[in-house]
C-alpha positions in Angstrom: -28.3 -8.3 -2.2 -26.6 -5.3 -0.4 -24.4 -4.0 -3.2 -22.6 -1.4 -1.1 -21.4 -4.1 1.3 -20.6 -6.5 -1.4 -18.4 -3.9 -3.1 -16.9 -3.3 0.3 -16.2 -6.9 1.0 -14.6 -7.5 -2.4 -12.1 -4.6 -1.9 -11.5 -6.2 1.7 -10.6 -9.5 0.1 -8.6 -8.1 -2.7 -6.5 -6.2 0.1 -5.1 -9.7 1.0 -2.7 -9.7 -2.0 0.7 -9.9 -1.4 3.1 -7.7 -3.5 6.9 -7.2 -3.6 8.0 -4.1 -1.9 4.7 -2.3 -2.1 0.9 -2.8 -1.0 -2.3 -2.8 -2.9 -4.6 0.0 -2.3 -8.4 -1.3 -2.3 -11.6 0.5 -2.6 -15.1 -0.7 -3.1 -15.9 2.5 -5.1 -14.4 4.5 -7.9 -11.8 6.8 -6.2 -11.3 10.5 -7.2 -7.6 9.7 -7.3 -5.5 6.7 -7.2 -2.4 5.6 -5.3 -0.9 2.8 -7.3 -1.0 0.1 -7.4 -4.9 0.2 -7.0 -7.8 -2.2 -7.1 -11.3 -0.8 -7.2 -14.7 -1.9 -8.2 -15.5 0.2 -11.4 -18.9 -1.2 -12.5 -21.4 -3.6 -12.1 -24.5 -5.5 -14.2 -27.3 -7.4 -12.3 -29.2 -10.3 -13.9 -32.4 -10.5 -12.0 -34.7 -13.6 -11.3 -32.2 -16.4 -12.1 -34.8 -18.5 -10.1 -38.3 -17.5 -9.8 -39.6 -14.9 -7.4 -36.0 -13.1 -7.2 -34.8 -15.9 -5.1 -31.4 -15.8 -6.9 -29.8 -12.8 -8.6 -26.5 -12.7 -10.3 -24.2 -9.5 -10.1 -21.2 -9.3 -12.3 -18.6 -6.7 -10.7 -15.7 -5.2 -12.7 -12.8 -4.9 -10.8 -10.2 -2.5 -12.1 -6.3 -2.7 -11.2 -4.1 0.2 -12.0 -0.4 0.4 -12.0 2.2 2.9 -12.6 3.5 3.7 -16.2 6.7 5.2 -14.9 8.6 1.8 -15.8 6.4 -0.2 -18.4 8.3 -3.4 -18.1 7.8 -3.4 -14.1 4.4 -2.3 -14.1 3.5 -5.1 -16.7 5.2 -7.4 -14.4 3.3 -6.5 -11.6 0.1 -6.4 -13.4 0.7 -9.9 -14.7 1.4 -11.2 -11.3 -2.1 -10.0 -10.0 -4.0 -11.3 -12.8 -2.3 -14.6 -12.5 -4.6 -17.5 -11.1 -2.1 -18.5 -8.8 0.3 -17.2 -6.2 0.5 -14.7 -3.3 0.0 -11.8 -5.5 -3.2 -13.4 -7.4 -6.2 -11.2 -7.1 -8.4 -14.5 -8.1 -7.0 -16.3 -5.2 -7.5 -13.1 -2.9 -11.0 -12.6 -3.8 -12.3 -16.2 -4.0 -10.8 -16.7 -0.4 -13.8 -14.7 0.5 -16.1 -17.6 -0.6 -15.6 -18.9 3.0 -15.8 -22.8 3.8 -18.2 -24.9 2.1 -21.9 -24.5 3.2 -21.4 -21.0 4.5 -22.3 -17.8 2.8 -19.6 -15.7 1.1 -18.5 -12.1 1.5 -19.2 -11.8 5.1 -22.6 -13.2 4.6 -23.7 -10.8 1.9 -23.8 -13.5 -0.8 -24.3 -17.2 -1.6 -20.9 -17.7 -3.6 -18.8 -15.8 -6.1 -16.2 -16.7 -8.6 -13.7 -14.6 -10.6 -14.5 -15.7 -14.2 -12.0 -13.7 -16.4 -9.5 -10.8 -16.9 -9.9 -8.6 -19.9 -8.9 -5.1 -21.0 -5.1 -5.1 -20.4 -4.4 -1.6 -21.6 -3.7 2.1 -20.8 -6.6 3.6 -18.5 -7.0 7.5 -17.7 -8.1 7.9 -14.4 -8.5 11.7 -13.0 -6.3 13.1 -15.9 -3.4 10.3 -15.6 -2.8 7.3 -17.7 -2.0 4.1 -16.0 -1.6 0.5 -17.0 -4.5 -1.5 -16.2 -6.9 -4.6 -16.7 -10.1 -5.5 -15.4 -11.4 -8.6 -13.7 -15.0 -9.9 -13.8 -16.3 -11.1 -10.7 -19.6 -13.0 -10.5 -21.5 -12.9 -7.2 -24.9 -14.7 -6.6 -27.3 -14.3 -3.8 -31.0 -13.7 -2.7 -32.5 -11.2 -4.9 -34.9 -10.4 -2.2 -32.4 -9.4 0.5 
């Protein structure tokens, strides 16, 4: 699988989130600095050879979301909306929309399928010397390991 393009496709999918009075900054890579609210692909793990001869690999991407701490209550509310499994501000809905129609490849043709499997790590994150309120999403992507 083409990891760099999958990262960019995940960020593009996340940008479809609709937030009240702001927009979500999205990138497939860890940014030097963030413009909150911000979503980026922070990490990934690869599980090779799910089917013999590299016919299927699984990559679990960690998407991190950071929001401002200027007002803890509004930051938490914004984060809660993005972590929800439903509604226009749901990152799960936005990212899983990149699955495409049944029988077609996901993420612009770079994967067979994907699924947002969990939210974790609701806490303070330090990024470039500043603390933000944030959370992480686990995104499982499956595809041809030979590609």
